[in-house]
C-alpha positions in Angstrom: 71.2 143.0 91.0 70.8 139.8 89.0 73.7 138.2 90.9 72.2 139.2 94.3 68.8 137.8 93.3 70.5 134.6 92.2 72.3 134.3 95.5 69.1 134.8 97.4 67.5 132.0 95.5 70.4 129.7 96.2 70.3 130.5 99.9 66.6 129.8 100.0 67.1 126.5 98.2 69.6 125.5 100.9 66.7 125.5 103.3 64.0 124.3 101.0 64.0 120.7 100.0 61.1 118.9 98.3 60.6 115.2 98.0 57.9 113.1 96.4 57.8 109.4 96.0 55.0 107.4 94.3 55.6 105.3 91.2 58.7 107.6 90.8 60.5 109.9 93.1 61.3 113.6 92.9 64.0 115.3 95.0 65.2 118.8 95.1 68.5 119.0 96.9 72.2 120.1 96.8 74.5 118.0 94.6 77.0 115.9 96.4 80.4 114.5 95.2 80.1 111.2 93.5 82.1 108.5 91.8 81.3 106.6 88.5 78.3 104.4 89.3 75.1 103.0 87.9 71.9 102.0 89.6 68.5 100.4 89.0 66.5 103.5 88.4 66.5 105.5 85.2 66.5 109.2 86.1 66.1 112.8 85.0 68.6 115.3 86.2 68.1 119.1 85.8 70.5 121.8 86.9 69.0 124.7 88.7 72.2 126.7 88.6 74.7 126.2 85.7 75.8 123.7 83.1 76.6 120.2 84.4 79.6 118.2 83.2 79.0 114.4 82.9 80.6 111.3 81.7 77.8 108.9 80.6 78.5 105.5 79.0 82.1 106.6 78.3 81.0 109.9 76.7 81.9 113.4 78.0 78.8 115.7 78.1 78.0 119.3 79.1 74.4 120.1 79.5 71.6 121.6 81.7 69.3 118.6 81.7 69.8 114.9 81.0 67.8 111.7 81.1 69.9 108.5 81.8 68.6 105.0 81.4 68.9 102.4 84.2 72.1 100.4 84.6 74.1 103.0 82.6 77.4 104.0 84.2 77.7 107.7 84.7 79.3 110.4 86.9 78.6 114.1 87.3 81.7 116.2 87.9 79.7 119.4 88.8 79.8 119.9 92.6 77.8 121.9 95.0 75.0 123.0 92.7 71.3 122.5 93.2 69.8 119.9 91.0 66.4 118.4 90.6 66.3 114.6 90.5 63.4 112.5 89.2 63.9 108.8 89.3 61.5 106.4 87.5 61.0 102.7 88.0 60.0 100.5 85.1 56.5 101.9 84.7 54.3 103.9 82.3 56.5 107.0 83.1 59.6 105.1 82.1 57.9 103.8 79.0 57.0 107.4 78.0 60.7 108.4 78.5 61.9 105.5 76.5 59.7 106.4 73.5 59.9 110.1 73.6 63.5 110.7 74.7 65.8 107.7 74.7 64.7 105.9 71.5 67.2 103.1 72.1 70.0 105.3 73.4 71.6 105.2 76.9 70.9 108.9 77.5 69.2 111.9 76.1 69.8 115.6 76.6 66.9 118.0 77.4 66.3 121.2 75.5 67.7 124.2 77.4 64.5 126.2 77.0 62.7 123.3 78.8 65.2 123.4 81.6 64.8 127.1 82.0 61.0 126.7 82.3 61.5 124.2 85.1 64.1 126.3 86.8 61.6 129.2 86.7 58.9 127.0 88.4 61.3 126.0 91.1 62.6 129.5 91.6 59.0 130.7 92.1 58.4 128.4 95.0 61.5 129.0 97.1 59.7 130.7 99.9 60.8 128.7 103.0 57.8 130.1 104.9 55.4 128.7 102.4 57.1 125.5 100.9 55.5 123.9 97.9 53.3 120.8 98.1 55.6 118.1 96.7 52.9 116.3 94.7 51.7 119.6 93.0 55.3 120.6 92.2 56.0 117.1 90.8 52.9 117.3 88.6 53.6 120.8 87.4 57.1 119.9 86.3 56.0 116.7 84.5 53.4 118.7 82.7 56.0 121.2 81.5 58.1 118.3 80.3 55.1 117.0 78.4 55.6 113.6 79.9 52.5 111.5 80.3 51.3 108.1 81.0 49.9 107.7 77.5 52.4 105.0 76.8 50.9 102.7 79.3 52.5 99.3 79.5 50.3 96.4 78.9 51.0 93.5 81.2 49.9 89.9 81.2 46.8 89.8 83.5 48.6 87.6 86.0 51.5 90.1 86.3 49.1 93.1 86.6 47.3 91.3 89.4 50.6 90.6 91.2 51.5 94.3 90.9 48.2 95.4 92.3 48.5 92.8 95.2 52.0 93.9 96.2 51.1 97.6 96.1 48.3 97.0 98.6 50.3 94.8 100.9 51.3 96.2 104.3 54.5 94.2 104.4 56.5 92.3 101.7 57.7 89.0 103.3 59.8 86.0 102.3 56.5 84.2 101.4 55.2 87.0 99.1 56.7 85.5 95.9 55.3 82.0 96.7 51.9 83.5 97.2 52.0 85.5 94.0 53.2 82.5 92.0 50.4 80.3 93.5 47.8 83.0 92.7 49.1 83.0 89.1 49.0 79.2 88.9 52.7 79.2 88.0 55.9 77.8 89.6 58.0 80.4 91.4 60.7 80.2 88.7 58.3 80.5 85.9 56.5 83.4 87.6 59.9 85.2 88.1 60.8 84.7 84.5 57.4 86.0 83.3 57.6 89.1 85.5 61.1 90.1 84.2 60.0 89.4 80.6 57.0 91.6 81.0 58.4 94.5 83.1 62.1 94.5 82.4 62.8 94.3 86.2 63.7 91.3 88.3 61.3 90.5 91.1 64.0 91.3 93.6 64.4 94.8 92.2 60.7 95.4 92.1 60.3 94.2 95.7 63.1 96.5 96.8 61.4 99.4 95.1 58.1 98.7 96.7 59.6 98.2 100.1 61.3 101.7 99.8 57.9 103.2 98.7 56.2 101.7 101.7 58.9 102.8 104.0 58.5 106.4 102.8 54.7 106.2 103.3 55.1 104.9 106.8 57.6 107.6 107.7 55.2 110.3 106.5 52.5 108.7 108.6 54.6 109.5 111.7 56.3 106.2 112.3 60.0 106.2 113.2 62.6 105.1 110.7 63.3 101.6 112.2 59.6 100.7 112.5 58.9 102.0 109.0 61.7 99.9 107.5 60.7 96.7 109.3 57.0 97.1 108.5 57.8 97.5 104.8 59.7 94.3 104.8 63.4 95.2 105.3 65.5 93.2 107.7 66.9 96.4 109.2 67.3 100.1 108.6 70.8 99.5 107.3 69.4 97.1 104.7 66.9 99.7 103.7 69.7 102.4 103.5 71.9 100.1 101.3 68.9 99.4 99.0 68.1 103.1 98.7 71.6 103.9 97.6 71.8 101.0 95.2 68.5 101.7 93.6 68.5 105.4 93.4 72.0 106.6 94.1 70.9 108.6 97.1 71.2 107.9 100.8 68.2 107.1 103.1 69.4 110.0 105.3 68.6 112.4 102.5 65.0 111.1 102.5 64.9 110.9 106.2 65.9 114.5 106.8 63.8 116.2 104.2 62.7 119.5 105.9 59.0 119.7 106.6 58.2 116.1 105.6 59.8 113.9 108.3 59.9 114.9 112.0 63.5 115.5 112.8 63.2 113.8 116.3 62.0 110.5 114.9 65.1 108.4 114.6 
């Protein structure tokens, strides 16, 4: 009976995919084969099925949940299982992770009891006729993890103003950095240096993240993929797809085809 119940949950999960993208992204999906890689986002990976086998920073690991820092080479050898991804940019969320989990290490393992609680949450919302609201699911899982934004990063006022400005822009253009530097009364090189010093991210990486976030928002508003990418500031959909893979290790198609979020005829 337990085996049959588990199979039913897995079959439902094949049809239910949840995706949320704000200052971080959450994705529930089926694990795909991968090669050793590293990317610009730190991320949390939770198995919803069985133990995962990893190699992270040259170390062999077996676990149910793991948090991996950005730019750390890793590979998961577990294939075909459902996993929950949360990716975090350099933000107050990442700051909380660094202080509560990493503590200077390239990765940290999650307590199995915590993983079981999260699995129970996801299992309880696998009704494909009544899919979960992604934002609510995201908040519930973060609350269970006891992650918060209490470790808020304090930026130089000029950098905080630049962050606010870009978040509110409709399109990020080639002239954006020049405008931000001018508003901060700095040269472009000095502004770029200050931004990386303050945030830990290069301006190019941050712009890429913000373009992806805008693309996602425009897709959900009903725009097609091409128009969404271009309006966000990408040169082309292929540029957007390559950026998505580089930054998060997932394809744009996985975002594009999330059931219930993106109209399937909008290509």
